[in-house]
PDB file of N, CA, C, O and CB in Angstrom:
ATOM      1  N   MET A   1       1.207  20.138   2.960  1.00  0.00           N
ATOM      2  CA  MET A   1       1.741  18.813   3.403  1.00  0.00           C
ATOM      3  C   MET A   1       2.946  18.692   2.971  1.00  0.00           C
ATOM      4  O   MET A   1       3.392  19.321   2.011  1.00  0.00           O
ATOM      5  CB  MET A   1       1.027  17.681   2.995  1.00  0.00           C
ATOM      6  N   SER A   2       3.679  17.729   3.762  1.00  0.00           N
ATOM      7  CA  SER A   2       5.333  18.021   4.112  1.00  0.00           C
ATOM      8  C   SER A   2       5.334  16.626   3.115  1.00  0.00           C
ATOM      9  O   SER A   2       4.471  15.800   2.818  1.00  0.00           O
ATOM     10  CB  SER A   2       6.157  17.980   6.195  1.00  0.00           C
ATOM     11  N   GLU A   3       6.979  16.844   2.714  1.00  0.00           N
ATOM     12  CA  GLU A   3       7.480  15.643   1.671  1.00  0.00           C
ATOM     13  C   GLU A   3       7.021  14.303   1.998  1.00  0.00           C
ATOM     14  O   GLU A   3       6.614  13.447   1.214  1.00  0.00           O
ATOM     15  CB  GLU A   3       9.055  15.503   1.614  1.00  0.00           C
ATOM     16  N   THR A   4       7.186  14.211   3.718  1.00  0.00           N
ATOM     17  CA  THR A   4       7.434  12.182   3.618  1.00  0.00           C
ATOM     18  C   THR A   4       5.925  12.289   3.523  1.00  0.00           C
ATOM     19  O   THR A   4       5.646  11.116   3.770  1.00  0.00           O
ATOM     20  CB  THR A   4       8.272  10.870   5.382  1.00  0.00           C
ATOM     21  N   ASP A   5       4.593  12.978   3.306  1.00  0.00           N
ATOM     22  CA  ASP A   5       2.868  13.498   3.497  1.00  0.00           C
ATOM     23  C   ASP A   5       2.930  13.079   1.946  1.00  0.00           C
ATOM     24  O   ASP A   5       2.440  12.062   1.455  1.00  0.00           O
ATOM     25  CB  ASP A   5       2.278  15.571   4.042  1.00  0.00           C
ATOM     26  N   GLU A   6       3.567  13.986   1.358  1.00  0.00           N
ATOM     27  CA  GLU A   6       3.213  13.453   0.563  1.00  0.00           C
ATOM     28  C   GLU A   6       3.643  11.652  -0.134  1.00  0.00           C
ATOM     29  O   GLU A   6       2.839  10.956  -0.755  1.00  0.00           O
ATOM     30  CB  GLU A   6       3.397  14.468  -0.016  1.00  0.00           C
ATOM     31  N   MET A   7       5.199  11.229   0.229  1.00  0.00           N
ATOM     32  CA  MET A   7       5.779  10.295  -0.284  1.00  0.00           C
ATOM     33  C   MET A   7       4.822   8.921  -0.073  1.00  0.00           C
ATOM     34  O   MET A   7       5.013   7.884  -0.708  1.00  0.00           O
ATOM     35  CB  MET A   7       7.153  10.291   0.296  1.00  0.00           C
ATOM     36  N   LYS A   8       3.908   9.072   0.789  1.00  0.00           N
ATOM     37  CA  LYS A   8       3.032   8.375   1.361  1.00  0.00           C
ATOM     38  C   LYS A   8       1.984   8.461   0.878  1.00  0.00           C
ATOM     39  O   LYS A   8       1.453   7.350   0.857  1.00  0.00           O
ATOM     40  CB  LYS A   8       2.934   8.529   2.417  1.00  0.00           C
ATOM     41  N   ASN A   9       1.485   9.082   0.534  1.00  0.00           N
ATOM     42  CA  ASN A   9       0.105   9.860  -0.428  1.00  0.00           C
ATOM     43  C   ASN A   9       0.261   8.833  -2.123  1.00  0.00           C
ATOM     44  O   ASN A   9      -0.537   8.209  -2.824  1.00  0.00           O
ATOM     45  CB  ASN A   9       0.582  12.308  -0.814  1.00  0.00           C
ATOM     46  N   GLU A  10       1.834   9.158  -2.184  1.00  0.00           N
ATOM     47  CA  GLU A  10       2.377   8.856  -3.863  1.00  0.00           C
ATOM     48  C   GLU A  10       2.486   7.408  -3.618  1.00  0.00           C
ATOM     49  O   GLU A  10       2.152   6.738  -4.594  1.00  0.00           O
ATOM     50  CB  GLU A  10       4.086   9.650  -4.510  1.00  0.00           C
ATOM     51  N   MET A  11       2.891   6.690  -2.502  1.00  0.00           N
ATOM     52  CA  MET A  11       3.245   5.142  -2.250  1.00  0.00           C
ATOM     53  C   MET A  11       1.567   4.621  -2.605  1.00  0.00           C
ATOM     54  O   MET A  11       1.378   3.824  -3.524  1.00  0.00           O
ATOM     55  CB  MET A  11       3.957   4.718  -0.294  1.00  0.00           C
ATOM     56  N   VAL A  12       0.239   5.242  -1.657  1.00  0.00           N
ATOM     57  CA  VAL A  12      -0.831   4.867  -1.424  1.00  0.00           C
ATOM     58  C   VAL A  12      -1.434   4.916  -3.364  1.00  0.00           C
ATOM     59  O   VAL A  12      -1.598   3.822  -3.904  1.00  0.00           O
ATOM     60  CB  VAL A  12      -1.530   5.919  -0.081  1.00  0.00           C
ATOM     61  N   LYS A  13      -1.626   5.850  -3.967  1.00  0.00           N
ATOM     62  CA  LYS A  13      -1.926   5.455  -5.037  1.00  0.00           C
ATOM     63  C   LYS A  13      -1.220   4.411  -6.002  1.00  0.00           C
ATOM     64  O   LYS A  13      -1.879   3.681  -6.743  1.00  0.00           O
ATOM     65  CB  LYS A  13      -2.050   6.405  -5.468  1.00  0.00           C
ATOM     66  N   ASP A  14      -0.027   4.393  -5.950  1.00  0.00           N
ATOM     67  CA  ASP A  14       0.999   3.044  -6.698  1.00  0.00           C
ATOM     68  C   ASP A  14      -0.023   1.683  -6.361  1.00  0.00           C
ATOM     69  O   ASP A  14      -0.591   0.982  -7.199  1.00  0.00           O
ATOM     70  CB  ASP A  14       2.991   2.769  -5.688  1.00  0.00           C
ATOM     71  N   LEU A  15      -0.073   1.520  -4.546  1.00  0.00           N
ATOM     72  CA  LEU A  15      -0.287   0.426  -4.445  1.00  0.00           C
ATOM     73  C   LEU A  15      -1.698   0.019  -4.936  1.00  0.00           C
ATOM     74  O   LEU A  15      -1.970  -1.179  -5.010  1.00  0.00           O
ATOM     75  CB  LEU A  15       0.017   0.169  -3.273  1.00  0.00           C
ATOM     76  N   ALA A  16      -2.492   0.841  -5.232  1.00  0.00           N
ATOM     77  CA  ALA A  16      -4.249   0.650  -5.521  1.00  0.00           C
ATOM     78  C   ALA A  16      -4.197   0.574  -6.929  1.00  0.00           C
ATOM     79  O   ALA A  16      -5.082   0.083  -7.630  1.00  0.00           O
ATOM     80  CB  ALA A  16      -5.420   2.034  -5.007  1.00  0.00           C
ATOM     81  N   SER A  17      -2.838   1.213  -7.442  1.00  0.00           N
ATOM     82  CA  SER A  17      -2.718   1.182  -9.242  1.00  0.00           C
ATOM     83  C   SER A  17      -2.338  -0.633  -8.839  1.00  0.00           C
ATOM     84  O   SER A  17      -3.115  -1.511  -9.216  1.00  0.00           O
ATOM     85  CB  SER A  17      -0.944   2.573 -10.362  1.00  0.00           C
ATOM     86  N   LEU A  18      -1.239  -0.921  -8.156  1.00  0.00           N
ATOM     87  CA  LEU A  18      -0.692  -2.000  -8.281  1.00  0.00           C
ATOM     88  C   LEU A  18      -2.035  -3.240  -8.750  1.00  0.00           C
ATOM     89  O   LEU A  18      -2.284  -3.991  -9.693  1.00  0.00           O
ATOM     90  CB  LEU A  18       0.140  -2.190  -6.859  1.00  0.00           C
ATOM     91  N   LEU A  19      -2.649  -2.847  -7.383  1.00  0.00           N
ATOM     92  CA  LEU A  19      -3.681  -3.810  -7.121  1.00  0.00           C
ATOM     93  C   LEU A  19      -4.625  -4.145  -8.317  1.00  0.00           C
ATOM     94  O   LEU A  19      -4.881  -5.297  -8.666  1.00  0.00           O
ATOM     95  CB  LEU A  19      -4.479  -3.314  -5.997  1.00  0.00           C
ATOM     96  N   MET A  20      -5.046  -3.182  -8.823  1.00  0.00           N
ATOM     97  CA  MET A  20      -5.565  -2.912  -9.776  1.00  0.00           C
ATOM     98  C   MET A  20      -5.206  -3.726 -11.448  1.00  0.00           C
ATOM     99  O   MET A  20      -5.987  -4.302 -12.205  1.00  0.00           O
ATOM    100  CB  MET A  20      -5.340  -1.612  -9.604  1.00  0.00           C
ATOM    101  N   GLU A  21      -4.090  -3.534 -11.549  1.00  0.00           N
ATOM    102  CA  GLU A  21      -3.256  -4.039 -12.659  1.00  0.00           C
ATOM    103  C   GLU A  21      -3.291  -6.180 -12.026  1.00  0.00           C
ATOM    104  O   GLU A  21      -3.527  -7.249 -12.589  1.00  0.00           O
ATOM    105  CB  GLU A  21      -1.191  -2.883 -12.582  1.00  0.00           C
ATOM    106  N   LYS A  22      -3.019  -5.868 -11.039  1.00  0.00           N
ATOM    107  CA  LYS A  22      -3.462  -7.510 -10.484  1.00  0.00           C
ATOM    108  C   LYS A  22      -4.325  -7.897 -11.250  1.00  0.00           C
ATOM    109  O   LYS A  22      -4.208  -8.549 -12.287  1.00  0.00           O
ATOM    110  CB  LYS A  22      -4.104  -7.756  -9.029  1.00  0.00           C
ATOM    111  N   ASP A  23      -5.689  -7.286 -10.482  1.00  0.00           N
ATOM    112  CA  ASP A  23      -6.704  -7.763 -10.861  1.00  0.00           C
ATOM    113  C   ASP A  23      -7.433  -6.721 -11.387  1.00  0.00           C
ATOM    114  O   ASP A  23      -7.847  -5.852 -10.620  1.00  0.00           O
ATOM    115  CB  ASP A  23      -7.262  -8.447  -9.972  1.00  0.00           C
ATOM    116  N   LYS A  24      -7.708  -6.650 -12.807  1.00  0.00           N
ATOM    117  CA  LYS A  24      -8.544  -5.981 -13.508  1.00  0.00           C
ATOM    118  C   LYS A  24     -10.003  -5.860 -13.227  1.00  0.00           C
ATOM    119  O   LYS A  24     -10.573  -5.040 -13.947  1.00  0.00           O
ATOM    120  CB  LYS A  24      -8.388  -6.398 -14.568  1.00  0.00           C
ATOM    121  N   SER A  25     -10.612  -6.371 -12.508  1.00  0.00           N
ATOM    122  CA  SER A  25     -12.073  -6.495 -11.676  1.00  0.00           C
ATOM    123  C   SER A  25     -11.766  -4.996 -10.715  1.00  0.00           C
ATOM    124  O   SER A  25     -12.236  -3.961 -11.187  1.00  0.00           O
ATOM    125  CB  SER A  25     -12.273  -8.343 -10.469  1.00  0.00           C
ATOM    126  N   LEU A  26     -11.309  -4.943  -9.938  1.00  0.00           N
ATOM    127  CA  LEU A  26     -11.494  -4.117  -8.778  1.00  0.00           C
ATOM    128  C   LEU A  26     -11.767  -2.769  -9.489  1.00  0.00           C
ATOM    129  O   LEU A  26     -11.625  -2.566 -10.695  1.00  0.00           O
ATOM    130  CB  LEU A  26     -10.197  -4.117  -7.720  1.00  0.00           C
ATOM    131  N   SER A  27     -12.182  -1.873  -8.551  1.00  0.00           N
ATOM    132  CA  SER A  27     -12.690  -0.458  -9.335  1.00  0.00           C
ATOM    133  C   SER A  27     -11.487   0.245  -8.069  1.00  0.00           C
ATOM    134  O   SER A  27     -11.039  -0.397  -7.119  1.00  0.00           O
ATOM    135  CB  SER A  27     -14.993   0.141  -9.264  1.00  0.00           C
ATOM    136  N   ILE A  28     -11.217   1.451  -8.342  1.00  0.00           N
ATOM    137  CA  ILE A  28     -10.388   2.183  -7.277  1.00  0.00           C
ATOM    138  C   ILE A  28     -10.737   2.205  -5.842  1.00  0.00           C
ATOM    139  O   ILE A  28      -9.961   2.110  -4.892  1.00  0.00           O
ATOM    140  CB  ILE A  28     -10.326   3.497  -7.608  1.00  0.00           C
ATOM    141  N   ASP A  29     -12.548   2.401  -5.818  1.00  0.00           N
ATOM    142  CA  ASP A  29     -12.588   2.437  -4.892  1.00  0.00           C
ATOM    143  C   ASP A  29     -12.200   1.159  -3.101  1.00  0.00           C
ATOM    144  O   ASP A  29     -11.989   1.191  -1.889  1.00  0.00           O
ATOM    145  CB  ASP A  29     -13.548   2.899  -5.356  1.00  0.00           C
ATOM    146  N   ARG A  30     -12.396   0.047  -4.571  1.00  0.00           N
ATOM    147  CA  ARG A  30     -12.385  -0.966  -3.949  1.00  0.00           C
ATOM    148  C   ARG A  30     -10.674  -1.289  -3.567  1.00  0.00           C
ATOM    149  O   ARG A  30     -10.283  -1.616  -2.447  1.00  0.00           O
ATOM    150  CB  ARG A  30     -13.196  -1.985  -4.808  1.00  0.00           C
ATOM    151  N   ALA A  31      -9.960  -1.145  -4.551  1.00  0.00           N
ATOM    152  CA  ALA A  31      -9.026  -0.576  -3.971  1.00  0.00           C
ATOM    153  C   ALA A  31      -7.932  -0.119  -3.658  1.00  0.00           C
ATOM    154  O   ALA A  31      -6.825  -0.631  -3.825  1.00  0.00           O
ATOM    155  CB  ALA A  31      -9.036  -0.700  -3.697  1.00  0.00           C
ATOM    156  N   LEU A  32      -8.358   1.439  -2.919  1.00  0.00           N
ATOM    157  CA  LEU A  32      -7.971   1.744  -1.708  1.00  0.00           C
ATOM    158  C   LEU A  32      -8.427   1.614  -0.536  1.00  0.00           C
ATOM    159  O   LEU A  32      -7.851   1.943   0.501  1.00  0.00           O
ATOM    160  CB  LEU A  32      -7.805   2.572  -1.705  1.00  0.00           C
ATOM    161  N   ALA A  33      -9.612   1.068  -0.657  1.00  0.00           N
ATOM    162  CA  ALA A  33     -10.417   0.609   0.190  1.00  0.00           C
ATOM    163  C   ALA A  33      -9.225  -0.907   1.088  1.00  0.00           C
ATOM    164  O   ALA A  33      -8.947  -1.044   2.279  1.00  0.00           O
ATOM    165  CB  ALA A  33     -12.027   0.157  -0.845  1.00  0.00           C
ATOM    166  N   LEU A  34      -8.832  -1.730  -0.076  1.00  0.00           N
ATOM    167  CA  LEU A  34      -7.754  -3.053   0.798  1.00  0.00           C
ATOM    168  C   LEU A  34      -6.648  -1.574   1.182  1.00  0.00           C
ATOM    169  O   LEU A  34      -6.686  -1.175   2.345  1.00  0.00           O
ATOM    170  CB  LEU A  34      -6.692  -4.926  -0.695  1.00  0.00           C
ATOM    171  N   VAL A  35      -5.946  -1.019   0.428  1.00  0.00           N
ATOM    172  CA  VAL A  35      -4.928  -0.298   1.652  1.00  0.00           C
ATOM    173  C   VAL A  35      -5.042   0.187   2.339  1.00  0.00           C
ATOM    174  O   VAL A  35      -4.305   0.116   3.323  1.00  0.00           O
ATOM    175  CB  VAL A  35      -4.231   0.338   1.640  1.00  0.00           C
ATOM    176  N   PHE A  36      -5.978   0.930   2.243  1.00  0.00           N
ATOM    177  CA  PHE A  36      -6.446   1.614   3.484  1.00  0.00           C
ATOM    178  C   PHE A  36      -6.994   1.061   4.764  1.00  0.00           C
ATOM    179  O   PHE A  36      -7.166   1.684   5.811  1.00  0.00           O
ATOM    180  CB  PHE A  36      -7.326   2.347   3.127  1.00  0.00           C
ATOM    181  N   ASN A  37      -7.224  -0.117   4.539  1.00  0.00           N
ATOM    182  CA  ASN A  37      -7.727  -1.492   5.985  1.00  0.00           C
ATOM    183  C   ASN A  37      -6.529  -2.257   5.919  1.00  0.00           C
ATOM    184  O   ASN A  37      -6.562  -3.360   6.464  1.00  0.00           O
ATOM    185  CB  ASN A  37      -9.357  -2.851   5.658  1.00  0.00           C
ATOM    186  N   SER A  38      -5.398  -1.867   5.321  1.00  0.00           N
ATOM    187  CA  SER A  38      -4.130  -3.429   5.609  1.00  0.00           C
ATOM    188  C   SER A  38      -3.470  -3.083   6.814  1.00  0.00           C
ATOM    189  O   SER A  38      -3.240  -1.887   6.995  1.00  0.00           O
ATOM    190  CB  SER A  38      -2.612  -3.723   4.265  1.00  0.00           C
ATOM    191  N   ASP A  39      -3.128  -3.892   7.657  1.00  0.00           N
ATOM    192  CA  ASP A  39      -1.508  -3.957   8.009  1.00  0.00           C
ATOM    193  C   ASP A  39      -1.119  -3.404   7.334  1.00  0.00           C
ATOM    194  O   ASP A  39      -1.969  -2.554   7.068  1.00  0.00           O
ATOM    195  CB  ASP A  39      -0.711  -5.010   8.038  1.00  0.00           C
ATOM    196  N   THR A  40      -0.024  -3.212   6.588  1.00  0.00           N
ATOM    197  CA  THR A  40       0.610  -2.465   5.384  1.00  0.00           C
ATOM    198  C   THR A  40       0.623  -1.115   5.632  1.00  0.00           C
ATOM    199  O   THR A  40       1.467  -0.380   6.144  1.00  0.00           O
ATOM    200  CB  THR A  40      -0.091  -2.671   4.073  1.00  0.00           C
ATOM    201  N   TYR A  41      -0.487  -0.923   5.167  1.00  0.00           N
ATOM    202  CA  TYR A  41      -1.123   0.605   5.055  1.00  0.00           C
ATOM    203  C   TYR A  41      -0.321   1.338   6.946  1.00  0.00           C
ATOM    204  O   TYR A  41       0.407   2.327   7.035  1.00  0.00           O
ATOM    205  CB  TYR A  41      -3.650   0.429   4.955  1.00  0.00           C
ATOM    206  N   GLN A  42      -0.660   0.700   7.805  1.00  0.00           N
ATOM    207  CA  GLN A  42      -0.428   1.255   9.614  1.00  0.00           C
ATOM    208  C   GLN A  42       1.017   1.169   9.150  1.00  0.00           C
ATOM    209  O   GLN A  42       1.541   2.273   9.301  1.00  0.00           O
ATOM    210  CB  GLN A  42      -1.018   0.031  11.370  1.00  0.00           C
ATOM    211  N   LYS A  43       2.011   0.114   8.552  1.00  0.00           N
ATOM    212  CA  LYS A  43       2.756   0.494   8.786  1.00  0.00           C
ATOM    213  C   LYS A  43       3.216   1.188   7.906  1.00  0.00           C
ATOM    214  O   LYS A  43       4.294   1.725   8.162  1.00  0.00           O
ATOM    215  CB  LYS A  43       3.219  -0.110   9.195  1.00  0.00           C
ATOM    216  N   LEU A  44       2.565   1.452   6.501  1.00  0.00           N
ATOM    217  CA  LEU A  44       3.138   2.958   5.741  1.00  0.00           C
ATOM    218  C   LEU A  44       3.171   4.051   6.636  1.00  0.00           C
ATOM    219  O   LEU A  44       4.144   4.803   6.581  1.00  0.00           O
ATOM    220  CB  LEU A  44       2.175   3.536   4.489  1.00  0.00           C
ATOM    221  N   LEU A  45       2.063   4.310   7.635  1.00  0.00           N
ATOM    222  CA  LEU A  45       2.103   5.497   8.377  1.00  0.00           C
ATOM    223  C   LEU A  45       3.280   5.745   8.674  1.00  0.00           C
ATOM    224  O   LEU A  45       4.076   6.607   8.299  1.00  0.00           O
ATOM    225  CB  LEU A  45       1.392   5.535   9.447  1.00  0.00           C
ATOM    226  N   ASN A  46       3.377   4.108  10.070  1.00  0.00           N
ATOM    227  CA  ASN A  46       4.679   4.811  11.692  1.00  0.00           C
ATOM    228  C   ASN A  46       6.153   5.141  10.145  1.00  0.00           C
ATOM    229  O   ASN A  46       6.731   4.500   9.267  1.00  0.00           O
ATOM    230  CB  ASN A  46       5.568   2.465  13.804  1.00  0.00           C
ATOM    231  N   ASP A  47       6.091   6.686  10.762  1.00  0.00           N
ATOM    232  CA  ASP A  47       7.787   7.089  10.428  1.00  0.00           C
ATOM    233  C   ASP A  47       8.610   6.563  10.703  1.00  0.00           C
ATOM    234  O   ASP A  47       9.723   6.898  10.296  1.00  0.00           O
ATOM    235  CB  ASP A  47       8.343   8.034  10.802  1.00  0.00           C
ATOM    236  N   ARG A  48       8.409   5.428  11.578  1.00  0.00           N
ATOM    237  CA  ARG A  48       9.856   5.042  12.490  1.00  0.00           C
ATOM    238  C   ARG A  48      10.556   3.487  10.896  1.00  0.00           C
ATOM    239  O   ARG A  48      11.638   3.126  10.433  1.00  0.00           O
ATOM    240  CB  ARG A  48       9.115   3.949  15.024  1.00  0.00           C
ATOM    241  N   THR A  49       9.241   3.173  10.722  1.00  0.00           N
ATOM    242  CA  THR A  49       9.492   1.947   9.635  1.00  0.00           C
ATOM    243  C   THR A  49      10.678   2.886   8.468  1.00  0.00           C
ATOM    244  O   THR A  49      11.857   2.674   8.186  1.00  0.00           O
ATOM    245  CB  THR A  49       7.565   1.322   8.665  1.00  0.00           C
ATOM    246  N   ARG A  50       9.919   3.713   8.119  1.00  0.00           N
ATOM    247  CA  ARG A  50      10.295   4.798   6.680  1.00  0.00           C
ATOM    248  C   ARG A  50      10.212   3.976   5.846  1.00  0.00           C
ATOM    249  O   ARG A  50      11.185   3.591   5.199  1.00  0.00           O
ATOM    250  CB  ARG A  50      11.768   5.607   6.441  1.00  0.00           C
ATOM    251  N   LEU A  51       8.773   3.450   5.664  1.00  0.00           N
ATOM    252  CA  LEU A  51       8.506   2.405   4.401  1.00  0.00           C
ATOM    253  C   LEU A  51       8.197   2.978   3.162  1.00  0.00           C
ATOM    254  O   LEU A  51       7.998   2.403   2.092  1.00  0.00           O
ATOM    255  CB  LEU A  51       7.346   1.468   4.631  1.00  0.00           C
ATOM    256  N   TYR A  52       8.172   4.555   3.507  1.00  0.00           N
ATOM    257  CA  TYR A  52       7.777   5.646   2.407  1.00  0.00           C
ATOM    258  C   TYR A  52       9.165   4.907   1.316  1.00  0.00           C
ATOM    259  O   TYR A  52       9.017   4.529   0.154  1.00  0.00           O
ATOM    260  CB  TYR A  52       7.969   7.806   3.084  1.00  0.00           C
ATOM    261  N   TYR A  53      10.001   4.885   1.845  1.00  0.00           N
ATOM    262  CA  TYR A  53      11.379   5.350   0.587  1.00  0.00           C
ATOM    263  C   TYR A  53      11.827   4.585   0.111  1.00  0.00           C
ATOM    264  O   TYR A  53      12.959   4.673  -0.364  1.00  0.00           O
ATOM    265  CB  TYR A  53      12.609   5.974   0.864  1.00  0.00           C
ATOM    266  N   GLN A  54      10.927   3.298   0.051  1.00  0.00           N
ATOM    267  CA  GLN A  54      11.010   2.074   0.141  1.00  0.00           C
ATOM    268  C   GLN A  54       9.929   1.904  -2.060  1.00  0.00           C
ATOM    269  O   GLN A  54       8.910   2.361  -2.577  1.00  0.00           O
ATOM    270  CB  GLN A  54      10.063   1.422   2.162  1.00  0.00           C
ATOM    271  N   SER A  55      11.289   0.826  -2.554  1.00  0.00           N
ATOM    272  CA  SER A  55       9.998   1.032  -4.106  1.00  0.00           C
ATOM    273  C   SER A  55       8.341   1.304  -3.874  1.00  0.00           C
ATOM    274  O   SER A  55       7.922   1.609  -2.757  1.00  0.00           O
ATOM    275  CB  SER A  55       9.885  -0.671  -5.107  1.00  0.00           C
ATOM    276  N   PRO A  56       7.729   1.208  -4.671  1.00  0.00           N
ATOM    277  CA  PRO A  56       6.180   0.419  -4.623  1.00  0.00           C
ATOM    278  C   PRO A  56       5.895  -0.968  -4.951  1.00  0.00           C
ATOM    279  O   PRO A  56       5.034  -1.528  -4.273  1.00  0.00           O
ATOM    280  CB  PRO A  56       5.265   1.024  -5.538  1.00  0.00           C
ATOM    281  N   ARG A  57       6.453  -1.591  -5.844  1.00  0.00           N
ATOM    282  CA  ARG A  57       6.614  -2.755  -5.657  1.00  0.00           C
ATOM    283  C   ARG A  57       7.485  -3.470  -4.804  1.00  0.00           C
ATOM    284  O   ARG A  57       7.737  -4.518  -5.399  1.00  0.00           O
ATOM    285  CB  ARG A  57       6.736  -3.045  -6.536  1.00  0.00           C
ATOM    286  N   TYR A  58       7.955  -3.454  -3.943  1.00  0.00           N
ATOM    287  CA  TYR A  58       8.629  -3.364  -2.882  1.00  0.00           C
ATOM    288  C   TYR A  58       7.691  -3.519  -1.622  1.00  0.00           C
ATOM    289  O   TYR A  58       7.769  -4.388  -0.753  1.00  0.00           O
ATOM    290  CB  TYR A  58       9.357  -2.154  -2.948  1.00  0.00           C
ATOM    291  N   VAL A  59       6.796  -2.491  -1.718  1.00  0.00           N
ATOM    292  CA  VAL A  59       5.812  -2.446  -0.376  1.00  0.00           C
ATOM    293  C   VAL A  59       4.658  -3.443  -0.751  1.00  0.00           C
ATOM    294  O   VAL A  59       4.147  -4.088   0.165  1.00  0.00           O
ATOM    295  CB  VAL A  59       5.108  -0.765  -0.014  1.00  0.00           C
ATOM    296  N   PHE A  60       4.282  -3.584  -1.847  1.00  0.00           N
ATOM    297  CA  PHE A  60       3.620  -4.328  -2.760  1.00  0.00           C
ATOM    298  C   PHE A  60       3.269  -6.076  -2.206  1.00  0.00           C
ATOM    299  O   PHE A  60       2.258  -6.712  -1.907  1.00  0.00           O
ATOM    300  CB  PHE A  60       4.604  -4.206  -4.102  1.00  0.00           C
ATOM    301  N   SER A  61       4.520  -6.307  -2.275  1.00  0.00           N
ATOM    302  CA  SER A  61       4.671  -7.772  -1.701  1.00  0.00           C
ATOM    303  C   SER A  61       4.401  -8.119  -0.358  1.00  0.00           C
ATOM    304  O   SER A  61       3.897  -9.109   0.173  1.00  0.00           O
ATOM    305  CB  SER A  61       5.934  -8.207  -1.840  1.00  0.00           C
ATOM    306  N   PHE A  62       4.983  -6.778   0.161  1.00  0.00           N
ATOM    307  CA  PHE A  62       3.988  -7.140   1.513  1.00  0.00           C
ATOM    308  C   PHE A  62       2.602  -7.152   1.932  1.00  0.00           C
ATOM    309  O   PHE A  62       2.185  -7.824   2.875  1.00  0.00           O
ATOM    310  CB  PHE A  62       4.252  -6.492   2.340  1.00  0.00           C
ATOM    311  N   LEU A  63       1.640  -6.111   0.940  1.00  0.00           N
ATOM    312  CA  LEU A  63       0.401  -6.237   1.068  1.00  0.00           C
ATOM    313  C   LEU A  63      -0.277  -7.428   0.399  1.00  0.00           C
ATOM    314  O   LEU A  63      -1.340  -7.977   0.691  1.00  0.00           O
ATOM    315  CB  LEU A  63      -0.075  -5.131   0.693  1.00  0.00           C
ATOM    316  N   GLU A  64       0.726  -7.732  -0.712  1.00  0.00           N
ATOM    317  CA  GLU A  64       0.274  -8.547  -1.630  1.00  0.00           C
ATOM    318  C   GLU A  64       0.180 -10.477  -0.825  1.00  0.00           C
ATOM    319  O   GLU A  64      -0.637 -11.350  -1.117  1.00  0.00           O
ATOM    320  CB  GLU A  64       1.481  -8.227  -3.051  1.00  0.00           C
ATOM    321  N   ASP A  65       1.234 -10.548   0.098  1.00  0.00           N
ATOM    322  CA  ASP A  65       0.734 -11.658   1.231  1.00  0.00           C
ATOM    323  C   ASP A  65       0.574 -11.510   2.562  1.00  0.00           C
ATOM    324  O   ASP A  65       0.973 -12.318   3.401  1.00  0.00           O
ATOM    325  CB  ASP A  65       1.495 -12.651   1.302  1.00  0.00           C
ATOM    326  N   GLU A  66      -0.268 -10.028   2.884  1.00  0.00           N
ATOM    327  CA  GLU A  66      -1.300  -9.890   3.676  1.00  0.00           C
ATOM    328  C   GLU A  66      -2.313 -10.367   3.234  1.00  0.00           C
ATOM    329  O   GLU A  66      -2.977 -11.334   3.609  1.00  0.00           O
ATOM    330  CB  GLU A  66      -1.523  -8.819   3.997  1.00  0.00           C
ATOM    331  N   LEU A  67      -2.453  -9.569   2.295  1.00  0.00           N
ATOM    332  CA  LEU A  67      -4.145 -10.137   1.255  1.00  0.00           C
ATOM    333  C   LEU A  67      -4.481 -11.876   1.383  1.00  0.00           C
ATOM    334  O   LEU A  67      -5.519 -12.503   1.595  1.00  0.00           O
ATOM    335  CB  LEU A  67      -3.828  -9.848  -1.008  1.00  0.00           C
ATOM    336  N   GLU A  68      -3.153 -12.254   1.157  1.00  0.00           N
ATOM    337  CA  GLU A  68      -3.151 -14.198   0.652  1.00  0.00           C
ATOM    338  C   GLU A  68      -3.590 -14.722   2.286  1.00  0.00           C
ATOM    339  O   GLU A  68      -4.448 -15.503   2.696  1.00  0.00           O
ATOM    340  CB  GLU A  68      -0.906 -15.146  -0.020  1.00  0.00           C
ATOM    341  N   THR A  69      -2.339 -13.707   3.107  1.00  0.00           N
ATOM    342  CA  THR A  69      -2.222 -15.061   4.356  1.00  0.00           C
ATOM    343  C   THR A  69      -3.306 -14.447   5.471  1.00  0.00           C
ATOM    344  O   THR A  69      -3.719 -15.123   6.414  1.00  0.00           O
ATOM    345  CB  THR A  69      -0.244 -15.296   5.276  1.00  0.00           C
ATOM    346  N   GLY A  70      -3.690 -13.110   5.229  1.00  0.00           N
ATOM    347  CA  GLY A  70      -4.542 -12.315   6.817  1.00  0.00           C
ATOM    348  C   GLY A  70      -3.051 -11.866   6.997  1.00  0.00           C
ATOM    349  O   GLY A  70      -3.490 -12.165   8.107  1.00  0.00           O
ATOM    350  N   LYS A  71      -1.924 -11.515   7.050  1.00  0.00           N
ATOM    351  CA  LYS A  71      -0.586 -11.202   8.014  1.00  0.00           C
ATOM    352  C   LYS A  71       0.697 -10.871   7.284  1.00  0.00           C
ATOM    353  O   LYS A  71       1.200 -11.526   6.371  1.00  0.00           O
ATOM    354  CB  LYS A  71      -0.199 -12.494   8.933  1.00  0.00           C
ATOM    355  N   ILE A  72       1.145  -9.759   7.822  1.00  0.00           N
ATOM    356  CA  ILE A  72       2.218  -9.449   6.613  1.00  0.00           C
ATOM    357  C   ILE A  72       3.052 -10.621   7.328  1.00  0.00           C
ATOM    358  O   ILE A  72       2.936 -10.927   8.515  1.00  0.00           O
ATOM    359  CB  ILE A  72       3.072  -7.604   6.424  1.00  0.00           C
ATOM    360  N   ALA A  73       4.149 -11.385   6.144  1.00  0.00           N
ATOM    361  CA  ALA A  73       4.804 -11.949   6.635  1.00  0.00           C
ATOM    362  C   ALA A  73       6.209 -11.615   7.317  1.00  0.00           C
ATOM    363  O   ALA A  73       6.849 -12.503   7.879  1.00  0.00           O
ATOM    364  CB  ALA A  73       4.736 -12.593   5.956  1.00  0.00           C
TER     365      ALA A  73
END
């Protein structure tokens, strides 16, 4: 696995953890499903965005906005 792939995987774990921290009733499966089915995740996978270099909280802010509004701000 490349370093980039490892960074992306860590970001997914961090995003799921932050979701569960925000909503204590979320299971790990549900939190991961929310991440994997988001536009934020698609942006994370796109190497041109280099979103995986950002802090998890910064990326989480995009995910939060998307989950609240249905789109990335």
